[in-house]
C-alpha positions as CSV (number, residue, x, y, z in Angstrom):
1,X,39.2,21.9,-40.0
2,X,35.9,21.2,-38.2
3,X,35.0,23.4,-35.3
4,X,35.2,21.0,-32.2
5,X,33.0,23.4,-30.3
6,X,30.2,23.4,-32.9
7,X,26.8,22.1,-31.7
8,X,25.6,18.9,-33.3
9,X,22.7,19.4,-35.7
10,X,19.2,19.5,-34.2
11,X,17.2,16.2,-34.2
12,X,13.9,17.9,-33.4
13,X,13.0,21.1,-35.2
14,X,9.8,23.0,-34.5
15,X,8.9,26.2,-36.2
16,X,5.9,28.4,-35.8
17,X,3.8,25.9,-33.8
18,X,0.4,27.2,-32.9
19,X,-2.2,25.2,-30.9
20,X,-5.4,26.2,-29.1
21,X,-8.3,24.1,-27.8
22,X,-11.6,25.1,-29.4
23,X,-13.0,28.4,-27.9
24,X,-9.9,28.9,-25.7
25,X,-6.8,31.1,-25.9
26,X,-3.7,29.6,-27.5
27,X,-1.6,27.3,-25.5
28,X,1.3,27.8,-27.9
29,X,1.8,30.6,-30.4
30,X,4.7,30.7,-32.8
31,X,6.6,28.2,-30.7
32,X,10.1,27.3,-32.0
33,X,12.4,24.6,-30.7
34,X,15.6,23.0,-31.9
35,X,16.8,20.1,-29.8
36,X,20.1,18.2,-30.4
37,X,21.2,15.0,-28.9
38,X,21.1,14.6,-25.1
39,X,18.4,15.0,-22.4
40,X,16.3,18.1,-22.3
41,X,13.5,19.2,-19.9
42,X,10.1,20.7,-20.5
43,X,9.2,22.3,-17.2
44,X,6.0,23.7,-15.9
45,X,3.1,23.3,-13.4
46,X,0.0,21.2,-13.9
47,X,-2.3,22.5,-16.6
48,X,0.4,24.6,-18.5
49,X,0.3,22.3,-21.6
50,X,3.3,20.0,-21.1
51,X,1.4,16.8,-22.0
52,X,-0.4,18.5,-24.8
53,X,2.9,19.7,-26.3
54,X,4.3,16.1,-26.1
55,X,1.4,14.8,-28.1
56,X,1.9,17.5,-30.7
57,X,5.6,16.7,-30.9
58,X,4.8,13.0,-31.2
59,X,2.5,13.7,-34.2
60,X,-0.4,12.3,-32.2
61,X,-2.3,15.6,-32.1
62,X,-2.5,18.2,-35.0
63,X,-1.5,21.8,-34.5
64,X,-3.3,24.6,-36.2
65,X,0.0,25.8,-37.7
66,X,3.6,25.1,-37.6
67,X,6.3,22.7,-39.1
68,X,7.9,19.8,-37.2
69,X,10.7,17.5,-38.3
70,X,12.8,14.8,-36.6
71,X,16.2,13.9,-38.0
72,X,15.2,15.8,-41.2
73,X,11.9,14.0,-41.7
74,X,9.0,16.5,-41.9
75,X,5.8,15.4,-40.2
76,X,3.8,17.2,-42.9
77,X,5.4,15.3,-45.8
78,X,5.9,11.8,-44.2
79,X,3.8,11.3,-41.1
80,X,4.5,7.6,-40.8
81,X,8.3,8.0,-41.0
82,X,8.1,10.9,-38.6
83,X,6.2,8.8,-36.0
84,X,8.6,5.9,-36.4
85,X,11.4,8.4,-35.3
86,X,9.7,9.3,-32.0
87,X,8.9,7.2,-29.0
88,X,5.9,8.4,-27.1
89,X,3.3,6.8,-25.0
90,X,0.9,8.5,-22.5
91,X,1.8,6.9,-19.1
92,X,-1.9,6.9,-18.3
93,X,-2.9,5.1,-21.5
94,X,-5.2,2.2,-21.1
95,X,-4.7,1.0,-24.7
96,X,-2.8,-2.1,-23.7
97,X,-4.6,-2.8,-20.4
98,X,-6.0,-6.1,-21.6
99,X,-2.6,-7.4,-22.7
100,X,0.5,-8.2,-20.7
101,X,3.9,-6.4,-20.9
102,X,5.3,-8.9,-23.4
103,X,2.4,-8.2,-25.8
104,X,2.7,-4.4,-25.3
105,X,6.4,-4.5,-26.0
106,X,5.9,-6.6,-29.1
107,X,3.3,-4.1,-30.4
108,X,5.6,-1.1,-29.7
109,X,8.6,-2.9,-31.3
110,X,6.7,-3.0,-34.6
111,X,6.7,0.9,-34.6
112,X,10.5,1.3,-34.1
113,X,12.9,-0.3,-36.6
114,X,15.9,0.0,-34.1
115,X,14.0,-1.7,-31.2
116,X,16.5,-3.8,-29.2
117,X,15.0,-6.9,-27.6
118,X,18.2,-7.8,-25.7
119,X,18.3,-4.4,-24.1
120,X,14.6,-4.7,-23.3
121,X,15.2,-8.0,-21.5
122,X,18.0,-6.5,-19.4
123,X,15.9,-3.4,-18.5
124,X,12.9,-5.6,-17.5
125,X,15.1,-7.5,-15.1
126,X,16.8,-4.4,-13.8
127,X,13.4,-2.7,-13.1
128,X,12.1,-5.9,-11.4
129,X,9.4,-6.6,-14.0
130,X,10.1,-10.2,-14.9
131,X,7.7,-11.6,-12.3
132,X,4.9,-9.2,-13.5
133,X,5.4,-9.3,-17.3
134,X,2.8,-12.0,-17.8
135,X,0.1,-10.2,-16.0
136,X,-2.5,-8.0,-17.8
137,X,-1.4,-4.4,-17.5
138,X,-4.6,-3.4,-15.7
139,X,-3.4,-5.6,-12.8
140,X,-0.2,-3.7,-12.4
141,X,0.4,-0.8,-10.0
142,X,0.9,2.6,-11.4
143,X,4.6,2.4,-10.8
144,X,5.0,-1.0,-12.5
145,X,3.0,0.1,-15.5
146,X,5.3,3.1,-15.8
147,X,8.3,0.9,-15.7
148,X,6.8,-1.1,-18.6
149,X,6.8,2.1,-20.7
150,X,10.3,3.1,-19.5
151,X,11.8,-0.2,-20.6
152,X,10.2,0.3,-24.1
153,X,11.4,3.9,-24.3
154,X,15.1,2.9,-23.7
155,X,14.9,-0.2,-25.9
156,X,13.1,1.6,-28.8
157,X,16.2,3.3,-30.2
158,X,14.2,6.2,-31.5
159,X,16.0,9.4,-32.5
160,X,13.5,11.3,-30.2
161,X,12.0,10.0,-26.9
162,X,9.3,11.8,-25.1
163,X,8.6,11.0,-21.4
164,X,5.9,12.6,-19.3
165,X,6.8,12.8,-15.6
166,X,9.4,10.0,-15.7
167,X,9.9,9.6,-12.0
168,X,6.2,9.6,-10.9
169,X,5.1,6.6,-8.8
170,X,8.5,4.9,-9.0
171,X,10.1,3.2,-6.0
172,X,13.5,4.3,-4.8
173,X,15.6,1.7,-6.6
174,X,13.8,2.4,-9.9
175,X,14.4,6.1,-9.5
176,X,18.1,5.5,-9.0
177,X,18.2,3.2,-12.0
178,X,16.3,5.7,-14.2
179,X,18.8,8.5,-13.2
180,X,21.6,6.2,-14.3
181,X,20.0,5.5,-17.6
182,X,19.2,9.2,-18.2
183,X,22.8,10.1,-17.3
184,X,24.0,7.7,-20.1
185,X,21.4,9.1,-22.4
186,X,22.7,12.6,-21.9
187,X,25.9,11.5,-23.6
188,X,24.3,9.8,-26.5
189,X,25.5,11.4,-29.8
190,X,22.4,10.5,-31.9
191,X,19.4,10.4,-29.7
192,X,17.4,13.2,-28.0
193,X,15.2,12.9,-24.9
194,X,12.6,15.4,-23.8
195,X,11.3,14.9,-20.3
196,X,8.2,16.8,-19.1
197,X,8.1,17.5,-15.3
198,X,7.5,20.1,-12.7
199,X,11.2,20.4,-11.7
200,X,14.6,19.5,-13.1
201,X,15.9,16.2,-11.9
202,X,18.9,16.6,-9.5
203,X,22.3,15.5,-10.6
204,X,21.4,15.2,-14.3
205,X,23.2,17.1,-17.1
206,X,20.5,18.7,-19.2
207,X,20.9,20.2,-22.6
208,X,18.0,22.6,-22.7
209,X,15.3,23.6,-20.1
210,X,12.1,24.8,-21.8
211,X,9.8,26.7,-19.3
212,X,6.1,26.8,-20.1
């Protein structure tokens, strides 16, 4: 009989990760992680390496050593499939600044096979983005631009979603909506979320808290 108390298998596995900027001490040395479904937190002060670790986990930056896999797909053996399994975008990215939200979402949808356009439309309305979605992203406030990425993150359907400082620059109603969405995500049986922030969000059930 299956053990009902057994933990679900890890979606993200990291073994022996080592990364250092040229000429500087290692940021991470022999780092190991195993994250299952639910919402997890990467916690630390500014400059401790949270954002760098997210780029490493996304396969956007290359570590000097270590093995990473998502849902059994190793980054080393199939980088394209690995990257399709993780949603990540730097909230300060200017890569889409000359396009509007619709074009940015369309581009991101091509990266994620399970992208849900109907959910995206619902999220855009809930976050109050419909009146801004036609504007070039460089015209949006920091908070509105972050909401564009949050809509994509929840609609992407990726096994692993990485979000850097999810609540930064958001207005009160958007913060409350995001808490509700993350509370639902914490119960999802097949998706893992890793948030990077200074402190744990209040009232949210977290799987693991990783302190840097």
